N, C-alpha and C positions, 0 to 999 in steps of 0.2 A: 454435533459443533452446528451452531444457529447462524443465518447471514447475520445477524445481530453482535454473535463473539466475533464471527471476520472482520464485519465492517470494524470493529473498534480497535483493528487490525488498522486498518490501514487509511482512519479517521486522522491521525495530523497530517499523513501524504496529501488527501484528499484537504483539510485545509489549506496548508500549502500553497498546493497548487489553485485558491480559488483565491487567497490573499494576495499570491501576484499575480492573476492574469483580471482578475475582480475589486480589488477592493484598490493597492497598495499602485495597480499599473504598473505594474515596471519588467514583468514579464522573467521575471530573476527569481524563480523559489529555489530555494535553499532546503533542500531534498535530504533526508538520513537516509540511509547512508546515501553522499555525492554522486554517485555513480552505478548504476548495474555492477561494476565488476567486481566492487568493493562489499556485495550482498553474499552472506556465505552459503554454502551449501546446505547448510544443516536448516535456514531458514529456508529454504528453495522447494525443499524435502517436504516439510513438513509443512509448509504453504499448501504444496500443490498434489500433501495430502485430505487436506480439510476439505478445499474443492473438492478433492476427489470426491468425498462424501456428502456431499448434495446432489450429486448426476442421480439422478433415479432410477433403481436398478431397472 
């Protein structure tokens, strides 16, 4: 998996953070999901495996 592939997964959240901080300056990002407790175990497992594959042996 390339860094480009991972960045596509996070691009919405990054853009939302930029919007809340720099564009609208309301400091109220609308994350999806809205809190960490709503993130599924499957998502965490998949994401951590993808990140681990980027670490050189």
